[in-house]
mmCIF file of the C-alpha atoms, coordinates in Angstrom:
data_MODEL
# 
_entry.id   MODEL 
# 
loop_
_atom_site.group_PDB 
_atom_site.id 
_atom_site.type_symbol 
_atom_site.label_atom_id 
_atom_site.label_alt_id 
_atom_site.label_comp_id 
_atom_site.label_asym_id 
_atom_site.label_entity_id 
_atom_site.label_seq_id 
_atom_site.pdbx_PDB_ins_code 
_atom_site.Cartn_x 
_atom_site.Cartn_y 
_atom_site.Cartn_z 
_atom_site.occupancy 
_atom_site.B_iso_or_equiv 
_atom_site.pdbx_formal_charge 
_atom_site.auth_seq_id 
_atom_site.auth_comp_id 
_atom_site.auth_asym_id 
_atom_site.auth_atom_id 
_atom_site.pdbx_PDB_model_num 
ATOM 1  C CA . UNK A 1 1  ? -88.158 -41.761 55.954 1.00 0.00 ? 1  UNK A CA 1 
ATOM 2  C CA . UNK A 1 2  ? -88.130 -39.119 53.283 1.00 0.00 ? 2  UNK A CA 1 
ATOM 3  C CA . UNK A 1 3  ? -86.013 -40.175 50.317 1.00 0.00 ? 3  UNK A CA 1 
ATOM 4  C CA . UNK A 1 4  ? -85.326 -37.505 47.750 1.00 0.00 ? 4  UNK A CA 1 
ATOM 5  C CA . UNK A 1 5  ? -83.984 -38.130 44.324 1.00 0.00 ? 5  UNK A CA 1 
ATOM 6  C CA . UNK A 1 6  ? -81.312 -35.867 42.909 1.00 0.00 ? 6  UNK A CA 1 
ATOM 7  C CA . UNK A 1 7  ? -79.845 -35.641 39.469 1.00 0.00 ? 7  UNK A CA 1 
ATOM 8  C CA . UNK A 1 8  ? -76.622 -34.228 38.113 1.00 0.00 ? 8  UNK A CA 1 
ATOM 9  C CA . UNK A 1 9  ? -75.957 -33.393 34.496 1.00 0.00 ? 9  UNK A CA 1 
ATOM 10 C CA . UNK A 1 10 ? -73.362 -35.724 33.019 1.00 0.00 ? 10 UNK A CA 1 
ATOM 11 C CA . UNK A 1 11 ? -70.011 -33.997 33.107 1.00 0.00 ? 11 UNK A CA 1 
ATOM 12 C CA . UNK A 1 12 ? -71.038 -31.508 35.806 1.00 0.00 ? 12 UNK A CA 1 
ATOM 13 C CA . UNK A 1 13 ? -68.645 -31.526 38.786 1.00 0.00 ? 13 UNK A CA 1 
ATOM 14 C CA . UNK A 1 14 ? -69.864 -33.009 42.061 1.00 0.00 ? 14 UNK A CA 1 
ATOM 15 C CA . UNK A 1 15 ? -68.117 -34.036 45.262 1.00 0.00 ? 15 UNK A CA 1 
ATOM 16 C CA . UNK A 1 16 ? -67.017 -37.272 43.562 1.00 0.00 ? 16 UNK A CA 1 
ATOM 17 C CA . UNK A 1 17 ? -66.792 -36.085 39.995 1.00 0.00 ? 17 UNK A CA 1 
ATOM 18 C CA . UNK A 1 18 ? -63.969 -33.740 38.977 1.00 0.00 ? 18 UNK A CA 1 
ATOM 19 C CA . UNK A 1 19 ? -64.672 -31.029 36.398 1.00 0.00 ? 19 UNK A CA 1 
ATOM 20 C CA . UNK A 1 20 ? -63.122 -32.499 33.270 1.00 0.00 ? 20 UNK A CA 1 
ATOM 21 C CA . UNK A 1 21 ? -64.565 -32.295 29.800 1.00 0.00 ? 21 UNK A CA 1 
ATOM 22 C CA . UNK A 1 22 ? -64.963 -34.498 27.914 1.00 0.00 ? 22 UNK A CA 1 
ATOM 23 C CA . UNK A 1 23 ? -65.045 -37.424 30.315 1.00 0.00 ? 23 UNK A CA 1 
ATOM 24 C CA . UNK A 1 24 ? -61.495 -38.636 29.795 1.00 0.00 ? 24 UNK A CA 1 
ATOM 25 C CA . UNK A 1 25 ? -59.408 -40.835 32.112 1.00 0.00 ? 25 UNK A CA 1 
ATOM 26 C CA . UNK A 1 26 ? -57.234 -39.029 34.640 1.00 0.00 ? 26 UNK A CA 1 
ATOM 27 C CA . UNK A 1 27 ? -54.836 -39.811 37.479 1.00 0.00 ? 27 UNK A CA 1 
ATOM 28 C CA . UNK A 1 28 ? -55.440 -38.663 41.039 1.00 0.00 ? 28 UNK A CA 1 
ATOM 29 C CA . UNK A 1 29 ? -54.435 -39.736 44.547 1.00 0.00 ? 29 UNK A CA 1 
ATOM 30 C CA . UNK A 1 30 ? -56.394 -41.415 47.304 1.00 0.00 ? 30 UNK A CA 1 
ATOM 31 C CA . UNK A 1 31 ? -55.771 -42.864 50.744 1.00 0.00 ? 31 UNK A CA 1 
ATOM 32 C CA . UNK A 1 32 ? -56.752 -46.247 52.132 1.00 0.00 ? 32 UNK A CA 1 
ATOM 33 C CA . UNK A 1 33 ? -55.410 -48.841 54.568 1.00 0.00 ? 33 UNK A CA 1 
ATOM 34 C CA . UNK A 1 34 ? -52.323 -49.229 52.342 1.00 0.00 ? 34 UNK A CA 1 
ATOM 35 C CA . UNK A 1 35 ? -51.511 -45.494 52.593 1.00 0.00 ? 35 UNK A CA 1 
ATOM 36 C CA . UNK A 1 36 ? -51.553 -42.800 49.901 1.00 0.00 ? 36 UNK A CA 1 
ATOM 37 C CA . UNK A 1 37 ? -51.347 -43.962 46.284 1.00 0.00 ? 37 UNK A CA 1 
ATOM 38 C CA . UNK A 1 38 ? -52.068 -42.876 42.710 1.00 0.00 ? 38 UNK A CA 1 
ATOM 39 C CA . UNK A 1 39 ? -55.148 -44.145 40.923 1.00 0.00 ? 39 UNK A CA 1 
ATOM 40 C CA . UNK A 1 40 ? -56.149 -44.034 37.252 1.00 0.00 ? 40 UNK A CA 1 
ATOM 41 C CA . UNK A 1 41 ? -59.856 -43.188 36.944 1.00 0.00 ? 41 UNK A CA 1 
ATOM 42 C CA . UNK A 1 42 ? -62.162 -43.675 33.955 1.00 0.00 ? 42 UNK A CA 1 
ATOM 43 C CA . UNK A 1 43 ? -65.785 -42.778 33.206 1.00 0.00 ? 43 UNK A CA 1 
ATOM 44 C CA . UNK A 1 44 ? -67.905 -45.950 33.244 1.00 0.00 ? 44 UNK A CA 1 
ATOM 45 C CA . UNK A 1 45 ? -71.040 -45.300 31.155 1.00 0.00 ? 45 UNK A CA 1 
ATOM 46 C CA . UNK A 1 46 ? -73.038 -48.103 32.839 1.00 0.00 ? 46 UNK A CA 1 
ATOM 47 C CA . UNK A 1 47 ? -75.978 -47.271 35.107 1.00 0.00 ? 47 UNK A CA 1 
ATOM 48 C CA . UNK A 1 48 ? -76.103 -43.662 33.969 1.00 0.00 ? 48 UNK A CA 1 
ATOM 49 C CA . UNK A 1 49 ? -72.342 -43.171 34.264 1.00 0.00 ? 49 UNK A CA 1 
ATOM 50 C CA . UNK A 1 50 ? -69.902 -42.866 37.163 1.00 0.00 ? 50 UNK A CA 1 
ATOM 51 C CA . UNK A 1 51 ? -66.197 -42.412 37.847 1.00 0.00 ? 51 UNK A CA 1 
ATOM 52 C CA . UNK A 1 52 ? -64.488 -45.718 38.583 1.00 0.00 ? 52 UNK A CA 1 
ATOM 53 C CA . UNK A 1 53 ? -60.914 -46.687 39.471 1.00 0.00 ? 53 UNK A CA 1 
ATOM 54 C CA . UNK A 1 54 ? -59.346 -48.510 36.539 1.00 0.00 ? 54 UNK A CA 1 
ATOM 55 C CA . UNK A 1 55 ? -55.887 -49.177 37.958 1.00 0.00 ? 55 UNK A CA 1 
ATOM 56 C CA . UNK A 1 56 ? -53.898 -48.202 41.014 1.00 0.00 ? 56 UNK A CA 1 
ATOM 57 C CA . UNK A 1 57 ? -50.185 -47.549 41.098 1.00 0.00 ? 57 UNK A CA 1 
ATOM 58 C CA . UNK A 1 58 ? -48.333 -50.324 42.957 1.00 0.00 ? 58 UNK A CA 1 
ATOM 59 C CA . UNK A 1 59 ? -46.310 -47.914 45.107 1.00 0.00 ? 59 UNK A CA 1 
ATOM 60 C CA . UNK A 1 60 ? -47.861 -46.584 48.320 1.00 0.00 ? 60 UNK A CA 1 
ATOM 61 C CA . UNK A 1 61 ? -46.636 -43.572 50.297 1.00 0.00 ? 61 UNK A CA 1 
ATOM 62 C CA . UNK A 1 62 ? -46.859 -42.350 53.873 1.00 0.00 ? 62 UNK A CA 1 
ATOM 63 C CA . UNK A 1 63 ? -47.756 -38.837 52.779 1.00 0.00 ? 63 UNK A CA 1 
ATOM 64 C CA . UNK A 1 64 ? -50.091 -37.282 50.246 1.00 0.00 ? 64 UNK A CA 1 
ATOM 65 C CA . UNK A 1 65 ? -47.229 -35.144 48.897 1.00 0.00 ? 65 UNK A CA 1 
ATOM 66 C CA . UNK A 1 66 ? -45.158 -38.229 48.008 1.00 0.00 ? 66 UNK A CA 1 
ATOM 67 C CA . UNK A 1 67 ? -48.163 -39.825 46.302 1.00 0.00 ? 67 UNK A CA 1 
ATOM 68 C CA . UNK A 1 68 ? -48.780 -36.659 44.276 1.00 0.00 ? 68 UNK A CA 1 
ATOM 69 C CA . UNK A 1 69 ? -45.220 -36.738 42.947 1.00 0.00 ? 69 UNK A CA 1 
ATOM 70 C CA . UNK A 1 70 ? -45.716 -40.343 41.833 1.00 0.00 ? 70 UNK A CA 1 
ATOM 71 C CA . UNK A 1 71 ? -49.165 -39.577 40.408 1.00 0.00 ? 71 UNK A CA 1 
ATOM 72 C CA . UNK A 1 72 ? -47.926 -36.630 38.335 1.00 0.00 ? 72 UNK A CA 1 
ATOM 73 C CA . UNK A 1 73 ? -45.164 -38.766 36.795 1.00 0.00 ? 73 UNK A CA 1 
ATOM 74 C CA . UNK A 1 74 ? -47.587 -41.628 36.138 1.00 0.00 ? 74 UNK A CA 1 
ATOM 75 C CA . UNK A 1 75 ? -50.138 -39.298 34.520 1.00 0.00 ? 75 UNK A CA 1 
ATOM 76 C CA . UNK A 1 76 ? -47.459 -37.912 32.229 1.00 0.00 ? 76 UNK A CA 1 
ATOM 77 C CA . UNK A 1 77 ? -46.324 -41.451 31.287 1.00 0.00 ? 77 UNK A CA 1 
ATOM 78 C CA . UNK A 1 78 ? -49.968 -42.439 30.599 1.00 0.00 ? 78 UNK A CA 1 
ATOM 79 C CA . UNK A 1 79 ? -50.611 -39.281 28.588 1.00 0.00 ? 79 UNK A CA 1 
ATOM 80 C CA . UNK A 1 80 ? -53.531 -38.218 30.789 1.00 0.00 ? 80 UNK A CA 1 
ATOM 81 C CA . UNK A 1 81 ? -54.262 -35.287 33.085 1.00 0.00 ? 81 UNK A CA 1 
ATOM 82 C CA . UNK A 1 82 ? -53.393 -35.259 36.799 1.00 0.00 ? 82 UNK A CA 1 
ATOM 83 C CA . UNK A 1 83 ? -56.256 -33.962 38.954 1.00 0.00 ? 83 UNK A CA 1 
# 
């Protein structure tokens, strides 16, 4: 097997890292077995740094659009950006 090592500059957007600067918490939406829901993300500086869910909204939705509406309101209430 050929294992290659890659590196990404901290703060540079990747498939799992949205382009926000500085690395401030934000609200987004995700889907799992419980359906679509809003999640508050924060930058964990451990192990070189990575985005980590801090808290999820208790309400789940059947559609992404419904979850986005909830996420936008939650982001505003938290005083953070919705991405």
